[in-house]
C-alpha positions in Angstrom: 45.3 105.3 -32.2 44.7 101.7 -31.3 43.2 99.3 -33.8 40.3 97.2 -32.7 40.8 93.8 -34.3 37.2 92.6 -33.8 34.1 93.2 -31.7 33.2 90.9 -28.9 30.3 89.6 -31.1 32.7 88.8 -33.9 35.1 87.2 -31.4 32.3 84.8 -30.3 31.8 83.7 -33.8 35.4 83.6 -34.9 36.8 81.9 -31.8 35.0 78.7 -32.9 37.0 78.7 -36.1 40.2 79.3 -34.2 41.8 82.8 -34.0 45.5 83.1 -34.7 48.0 85.9 -35.3 49.4 86.6 -38.8 52.2 84.2 -38.0 49.7 81.5 -37.1 50.2 81.7 -33.3 47.7 81.8 -30.5 47.2 85.5 -29.5 46.6 84.6 -25.9 49.6 82.5 -25.1 52.2 85.2 -24.8 50.4 87.0 -22.0 49.6 83.8 -20.2 53.3 82.9 -20.2 54.3 86.4 -19.0 51.8 86.2 -16.1 52.4 82.6 -15.1 53.7 81.9 -11.6 52.4 82.6 -8.2 53.2 86.2 -7.9 53.2 87.9 -11.3 49.5 88.4 -11.8 49.1 89.7 -8.3 52.1 92.0 -8.8 50.6 93.3 -12.0 47.3 94.0 -10.2 49.2 95.9 -7.6 51.0 97.8 -10.3 47.5 98.9 -11.7 46.9 100.6 -8.4 49.9 102.9 -8.4 51.3 105.3 -10.9 54.8 104.6 -9.5 55.7 102.3 -6.7 58.8 101.4 -4.7 59.9 97.9 -3.9 59.1 98.3 -0.2 55.5 99.2 -0.9 55.1 96.2 -3.2 56.6 93.9 -0.5 54.2 95.3 2.0 51.2 94.8 -0.3 52.1 91.2 -1.1 52.3 89.4 2.2 54.2 86.2 1.9 56.4 87.1 -1.0 60.2 87.0 -0.4 62.6 89.7 -1.5 64.1 87.1 -3.9 60.8 86.2 -5.5 59.7 89.9 -5.8 63.0 90.8 -7.4 62.7 87.9 -9.8 59.1 88.7 -10.8 59.9 92.4 -11.3 62.8 91.6 -13.5 60.8 89.2 -15.6 57.9 91.6 -16.0 60.4 94.3 -17.0 62.1 92.0 -19.4 58.6 91.3 -20.9 58.0 95.0 -21.4 55.1 95.2 -19.0 56.8 97.4 -16.3 59.6 99.9 -16.3 62.2 100.4 -13.6 63.7 103.8 -12.8 66.8 104.0 -10.5 67.4 107.3 -8.7 71.1 107.8 -7.8 70.4 110.0 -4.8 71.1 109.6 -1.2 69.6 107.3 -0.3 69.3 105.6 -3.7 65.9 104.2 -4.6 64.1 102.5 -7.4 60.6 103.1 -8.7 58.5 100.8 -10.9 55.6 101.7 -13.2 53.5 100.2 -15.9 54.8 100.7 -19.4 52.3 101.5 -22.2 52.0 97.8 -23.0 51.4 97.2 -19.3 48.7 99.9 -19.1 47.0 98.2 -22.1 46.2 95.4 -19.7 44.0 97.6 -17.5 40.8 96.6 -19.4 41.9 93.0 -19.1 42.3 93.3 -15.3 38.9 95.1 -15.1 37.3 92.2 -17.0 39.0 89.6 -14.6 37.8 91.7 -11.6 34.3 91.6 -12.8 34.5 87.9 -13.4 35.8 87.5 -9.8 32.8 89.5 -8.4 30.3 87.6 -10.6 31.6 84.2 -9.3 32.5 85.3 -5.8 30.1 82.7 -4.2 31.5 79.8 -6.2 35.1 80.9 -5.6 34.9 81.8 -1.9 31.8 80.1 -0.6 28.6 81.6 0.8 28.7 85.2 2.1 27.7 85.9 5.7 24.8 88.0 4.5 23.0 84.9 3.2 
């Protein structure tokens, strides 16, 4: 069972005092470092869509990403423990990627980010045609 560290209301009070881990580190920094770069946050969002997904599907879903950058981002996310890679030694061989438990724990975070994006859509993308 997951432990809730504090409620949102407690967070709003405590963040003013500075919230750190038991070792005195910022609890937000590790995730921001894991997701930094042009493609990793978009790749993680795509990973939220699929239970398992192949390289080719990710390449199709992320127009503009090169094979090299996709491979690099996938390896880094795997190294960080957010996704897993399973290789099938069949004919033809293929690889499937999926979120790890730690990666799935980010689903509520991406949900909150999505809601923020919709809430600020006009400021981010300009006026909609309906207006």
